[in-house]
C-alpha positions in Angstrom: 1.5 31.9 17.3 -0.1 28.5 17.6 -3.7 27.4 17.8 -5.7 24.5 19.0 -3.6 21.4 19.7 -0.2 22.8 18.8 -0.8 22.9 15.1 0.7 25.8 13.3 -1.8 28.3 12.0 -0.7 27.8 8.4 -1.6 24.1 8.8 -5.1 24.8 9.8 -8.0 24.5 7.4 -11.7 25.3 7.9 -13.7 22.5 9.5 -17.2 21.3 9.4 -19.1 21.7 12.7 -18.7 18.6 14.8 -22.4 17.8 14.8 -22.3 17.4 11.0 -19.2 15.2 11.1 -20.3 12.6 13.7 -22.1 9.9 11.7 -22.4 6.4 13.0 -19.2 4.7 13.8 -19.6 2.3 10.9 -19.6 5.2 8.4 -16.3 6.4 9.8 -14.7 3.3 8.3 -13.2 3.4 4.8 -10.0 5.3 4.3 -7.8 2.4 5.7 -9.7 -0.1 3.5 -8.9 2.0 0.4 -5.2 2.4 1.5 -5.2 -1.3 2.3 -5.7 -2.1 -1.4 -2.1 -1.0 -1.9 -1.2 -4.1 0.2 -3.0 -6.4 -2.3 -1.6 -5.2 -5.6 -0.1 -7.4 -8.3 3.4 -6.9 -6.8 2.2 -8.6 -3.7 0.9 -11.5 -5.7 4.2 -11.9 -7.7 6.4 -11.6 -4.6 4.3 -14.0 -2.4 3.7 -16.5 -5.2 7.4 -16.6 -6.0 8.4 -16.9 -2.4 6.1 -19.8 -1.8 7.0 -21.6 -5.0 10.7 -21.3 -4.5 11.1 -21.5 -0.7 8.0 -23.1 0.5 7.1 -21.9 4.0 10.4 -20.2 4.7 9.3 -16.6 4.5 5.9 -16.9 6.3 7.5 -14.8 9.1 8.3 -12.0 6.7 4.6 -11.7 5.7 3.5 -11.8 9.4 6.1 -9.3 10.6 5.4 -7.0 7.6 1.7 -6.9 8.4 2.3 -6.1 12.1 4.5 -3.2 11.2 2.0 -2.1 8.5 -0.7 -1.7 11.2 1.4 0.7 13.2 2.6 2.6 10.1 -0.9 3.1 8.6 -2.4 4.2 11.8 0.3 6.8 12.3 -0.3 8.0 8.7 -4.1 8.3 9.3 -3.6 10.0 12.6 -1.4 12.7 11.0 -4.2 13.4 8.5 -7.0 13.4 11.1 -5.3 15.7 13.5 -3.5 18.2 11.2 -5.9 18.1 8.3 -2.9 17.7 6.0 -1.3 14.8 4.2 2.3 13.7 4.9 3.6 15.3 1.7 1.8 18.6 2.5 3.4 18.7 6.0 6.8 17.9 4.6 6.2 20.5 1.9 5.9 23.2 4.6 8.8 21.8 6.7 11.4 21.5 3.9 12.2 25.1 3.4 14.9 24.8 0.7 13.5 24.2 -2.8 16.2 21.7 -3.7 15.4 19.6 -0.6 11.7 19.4 -1.6 12.6 18.6 -5.2 15.0 15.8 -4.2 12.5 14.3 -1.8 9.8 14.5 -4.4 12.1 12.8 -7.0 12.6 9.7 -4.8 8.9 9.6 -3.9 7.9 10.0 -7.5 10.2 7.1 -8.5 8.5 5.0 -5.9 5.1 6.0 -7.2 6.2 5.0 -10.7 7.4 1.6 -9.5 4.1 1.1 -7.9 2.2 2.0 -11.0 4.4 -0.2 -13.1 3.5 -3.3 -10.9 -0.2 -2.5 -11.0 -0.7 -2.0 -14.7 1.5 -5.0 -15.6 -0.6 -7.1 -13.2 -3.8 -6.1 -14.7 -2.4 -6.8 -18.2 -1.3 -10.3 -17.2 -4.7 -11.0 -15.7 -6.5 -10.0 -18.9 -4.1 -12.2 -20.9 -4.8 -15.1 -18.6 -8.6 -14.6 -18.7 -9.2 -13.5 -22.3 -5.9 -14.0 -24.1 -5.6 -10.2 -24.6 -2.1 -9.2 -25.7 -0.2 -7.6 -22.9 0.2 -4.2 -24.4 -3.5 -3.9 -25.1 -4.2 -5.3 -21.6 -2.1 -2.5 -20.2 -4.1 0.1 -22.1 -7.4 -1.4 -20.9 -6.2 -1.5 -17.3 -5.2 2.2 -17.6 -8.5 3.1 -19.1 -10.5 1.4 -16.4 -8.4 3.0 -13.7 -9.1 6.4 -15.3 -12.9 5.7 -14.9 -12.4 4.8 -11.2 -10.4 8.1 -10.7 -13.2 10.0 -12.4 -15.5 8.6 -9.7 -13.2 10.1 -7.1 -12.8 13.4 -8.8 -16.5 14.0 -9.5 -18.3 12.1 -6.8 -16.0 12.5 -3.8 -14.3 10.2 -1.4 -17.2 8.0 -0.2 -18.4 6.6 -3.6 -14.7 6.0 -4.5 -14.3 4.0 -1.2 -17.3 1.9 -2.0 -15.9 0.9 -5.4 -12.5 0.1 -4.1 -13.9 -1.9 -1.2 -16.0 -3.9 -3.6 -12.9 -4.7 -5.6 -11.1 -5.7 -2.4 -13.9 -8.3 -1.8 -13.3 -9.7 -5.2 -9.5 -9.8 -4.6 -10.0 -11.7 -1.3 -12.3 -14.3 -2.8 -10.1 -14.7 -5.9 -6.9 -15.4 -4.0 -8.2 -17.3 -1.0 -10.5 -19.8 -2.9 -7.7 -22.3 -3.6 -6.8 -22.7 0.1 -10.2 -24.4 0.8 -9.4 -27.1 -1.8 -5.7 -27.5 -0.9 -5.0 -26.3 2.6 -1.3 -25.8 3.7 0.6 -28.1 6.0 0.2 -26.8 9.6 3.6 -27.9 10.6 5.1 -26.1 7.6 3.3 -22.9 8.5 4.6 -23.0 12.1 8.1 -23.7 11.0 7.9 -20.7 8.7 7.3 -18.4 11.7 11.0 -18.8 12.7 13.0 -15.9 11.2 15.7 -17.1 8.9 17.0 -16.9 5.3 18.5 -19.3 2.8 20.9 -17.3 0.5 20.7 -14.1 -1.5 17.5 -15.1 -3.3 15.5 -15.4 -0.1 16.7 -12.0 1.1 15.8 -10.5 -2.2 12.3 -11.9 -1.9 12.0 -10.8 1.7 12.8 -7.3 0.7 10.3 -7.6 -2.2 7.6 -8.9 0.2 8.2 -6.0 2.6 8.2 -3.5 -0.2 4.9 -4.9 -1.4 3.5 -5.0 2.2 4.7 -1.7 3.6 4.3 0.4 0.5 5.6 4.0 0.6 2.8 5.4 -1.5 0.2 3.9 0.9 1.8 5.9 3.7 1.5 9.0 1.7 -2.0 8.2 0.5 -3.6 7.2 3.9 -2.9 10.6 5.4 -4.6 12.3 2.5 -7.5 9.9 2.5 -8.1 10.7 6.2 -7.8 14.4 5.5 -10.3 14.2 2.6 -12.8 12.3 4.7 -12.6 14.0 8.0 -11.2 17.5 7.4 -8.9 19.5 9.6 -8.8 20.5 13.2 -7.2 23.2 15.3 -9.9 25.7 16.2 -8.7 28.7 18.3 -11.5 28.9 20.8 -11.4 27.0 24.0 -15.0 25.7 23.9 -14.6 24.6 20.3 -11.3 23.0 21.2 -13.0 20.9 23.9 -15.6 19.8 21.4 -13.0 19.0 18.8 -11.0 16.9 21.4 -14.0 14.6 21.7 -14.4 14.4 18.0 -10.8 13.6 17.3 -10.8 10.9 20.0 -13.8 9.3 18.3 -12.2 9.5 14.9 -8.9 8.0 16.1 -10.8 5.1 17.8 -12.7 4.5 14.5 -9.4 4.8 12.6 -7.8 2.0 14.8 -10.7 -0.3 13.9 -10.5 0.7 10.3 -6.8 0.0 10.1 -7.2 -3.3 12.0 -9.9 -4.6 9.7 -7.9 -3.5 6.6 -4.7 -5.1 7.8 -6.4 -8.4 8.8 -7.9 -8.7 5.3 -4.7 -7.7 3.6 -2.5 -9.8 5.8 -4.7 -12.9 5.4 -4.8 -12.6 1.7 -1.0 -12.1 1.4 -0.3 -15.0 3.7 -2.9 -17.1 1.8 -1.1 -16.4 -1.5 2.2 -17.6 -0.1 0.7 -20.6 1.5 -1.2 -21.5 -1.7 2.0 -21.5 -3.6 4.0 -23.3 -0.8 1.4 -26.1 -0.6 0.8 -26.6 -4.3 3.5 -25.0 -6.4 6.7 -25.8 -4.5 9.1 -27.6 -6.8 6.7 -27.3 -9.8 8.6 -26.2 -12.9 7.6 -22.9 -14.5 6.0 -21.3 -11.4 8.5 -18.4 -11.3 6.0 -16.4 -13.4 2.3 -15.5 -12.9 1.4 -17.3 -16.1 3.2 -20.4 -15.0 1.6 -20.2 -11.5 -1.8 -19.9 -13.2 -1.1 -22.9 -15.4 0.1 -24.9 -12.4 -3.0 -24.1 -10.4 -5.2 -25.1 -13.3 -3.4 -28.4 -13.6 -3.3 -29.1 -9.9 -6.5 -27.7 -8.5 -8.6 -27.2 -11.6 -9.6 -24.4 -14.0 -12.1 -22.9 -11.5 -9.4 -22.1 -8.9 -7.1 -20.8 -11.7 -9.9 -18.5 -12.9 -10.6 -17.2 -9.4 -6.9 -16.4 -9.2 -6.9 -14.5 -12.5 -10.0 -12.6 -11.6 -8.5 -11.6 -8.2 -5.3 -10.5 -10.0 -7.4 -8.3 -12.4 -9.3 -6.7 -9.5 -6.0 -6.2 -7.7 -4.5 -4.3 -10.7 -7.6 -2.1 -11.3 -8.1 -1.1 -7.7 -4.5 -0.6 -6.7 -3.5 1.4 -9.8 -6.3 3.9 -9.0 -5.1 4.3 -5.4 -1.5 4.6 -6.7 -2.4 7.4 -9.1 -4.2 9.2 -6.3 -1.1 8.9 -4.1 1.2 10.2 -6.8 -0.9 13.3 -7.4 -0.9 14.0 -3.7 2.9 13.6 -3.5 3.4 16.2 -6.3 0.9 18.6 -4.9 2.2 18.4 -1.3 5.9 18.7 -2.2 6.0 20.8 -5.3 2.7 22.7 -4.8 1.7 21.7 -8.3 -1.8 20.3 -8.8 -2.1 18.2 -12.0 -5.5 16.6 -12.7 -5.6 13.0 -11.8 -6.7 11.9 -15.2 -3.8 13.7 -16.9 -1.4 12.3 -14.5 -2.8 8.8 -15.1 -2.0 9.2 -18.8 1.6 10.2 -18.2 2.3 7.4 -15.6 1.1 4.8 -18.0 4.0 5.3 -20.3 6.7 3.3 -18.4 4.4 0.3 -17.8 3.3 0.3 -21.5 6.9 0.6 -22.6 8.0 -2.5 -20.6 5.0 -4.4 -21.9 5.8 -3.4 -25.5 9.5 -4.3 -25.2 8.6 -7.8 -24.0 10.3 -7.7 -20.6 9.3 -10.6 -18.4 6.2 -9.3 -16.5 6.8 -11.3 -13.3 10.5 -10.2 -13.1 9.4 -6.6 -13.5 6.8 -7.0 -10.8 9.3 -8.4 -8.3 12.0 -5.9 -9.0 9.5 -3.0 -8.7 8.7 -4.2 -5.2 12.4 -4.1 -4.3 12.4 -0.4 -5.4 9.5 0.2 -3.1 11.4 -1.4 -0.3 14.2 1.1 -0.7 11.7 3.9 -0.7 10.2 2.9 2.7 12.7 4.7 5.0 12.1 8.0 3.2 8.4 7.8 4.0 8.6 6.0 7.4 11.3 8.1 9.2 9.5 11.5 8.6 6.2 9.9 9.6 7.5 8.6 12.9 9.3 11.9 13.6 6.4 14.1 12.8 3.8 12.1 14.8 6.2 12.1 17.8 6.3 15.9 17.8 3.9 17.8 20.1 4.3 20.9 17.9 2.8 18.9 15.1 0.1 16.8 16.8 -0.1 18.5 20.2 -1.8 16.2 22.8 -2.2 13.5 20.1 1.6 13.1 19.7 2.8 9.5 19.9 3.5 7.9 23.3 7.0 6.9 23.9 6.4 3.2 23.3 4.8 4.0 19.9 7.7 6.1 18.9 10.1 3.3 20.0 8.1 0.8 18.0 8.2 3.0 14.9 12.0 3.5 15.2 12.5 -0.3 15.6 10.4 -0.9 12.5 12.4 1.7 10.6 15.7 0.2 11.7 14.7 -3.3 10.8 13.6 -2.3 7.3 16.8 -0.3 6.7 18.9 -3.1 7.9 17.2 -5.6 5.6 17.7 -3.3 2.6 21.4 -2.9 3.6 21.8 -6.6 3.8 20.1 -7.1 0.4 22.5 -4.5 -1.2 25.5 -6.2 0.3 24.5 -9.7 -0.8 23.8 -8.6 -4.3 27.0 -6.5 -4.7 29.2 -9.2 -3.2 27.4 -12.1 -5.0 27.2 -13.9 -1.7 
């Protein structure tokens, strides 16, 4: 038997009365801004800086297209959490009946989460090295420790204080990465030419996949649905009068969610594009800019130490904020699919190990960052296809299921991303 808006009874959780959950519209904003930090992690910085330095304005279109697709994807994720009161991993955990299927899905999602965490901890370590000459391994430990403090805020104080902290770090990230554009603006003609979709060899395809992996991050898809769930609770009351009241509430929440996602994606998209344009305008052809350290040095030489310091501070804020959100997403993935709840702080300690190992072994940090984003790109279909399928089903979302045009757009985005990943694999294996 089904209740409310077509949500199965076992997906329904208790809800707060509507009168208590209808604050001013401004206070409904926040979950998308937190999830949006995933679009501003150190992997984005490495991918976009490398793309701009090596190929100039060539891949501007990839950043723009990725941001447009990200808006749709994040909205669908949030809608799933608002309407069902469950995260994407939780819904999949109930739909995948065979234990081996849930474990296999969890394994690929866990690898994606680890790749995310790898990028974020390394980015924070590099930033501490650039700012204070802290050894990379020690910088990784400091980044992990600070992220644990941020997670403690979420665990003990709830969603809203955690959102405030992350949004504050997002502001620092924005200022840090955009400051250089005011001193050295890009060439308008170059920017326009970069909007024409094209590639130049295997390297540009690799970077395009890296940019998309950093822009449309699988763990952000998993996290956004749970952030919306944590903030707004579940729906699906059985009584007709309560259902009518809940319909009005959901409509308001989804309207606020669209604004929330739009604001977050405008910020994230502008910063990502700004990073690429900064590199294209000032680092193209400059030797040594294929690493974050080299890019920082080139910015200091070309635009002055103030801009370079802003860049490093933005990178540090990026690592601290995004690693906290990544750990939150990883815990949700494990709980939803394996029905195992591990404390966030304990999970944080375990997931630090791969990043610290890479830092301790002396692997090039920028290379590790870029390759981690490629791993994320290959994880996108496993998160995106179920999301589009579930949000298109009336048995999952009832009257809030996707319209046909939305489903078509989601399928098109999925097909494009899968095709790009296939082309990347082909080019790499054939050496074309």
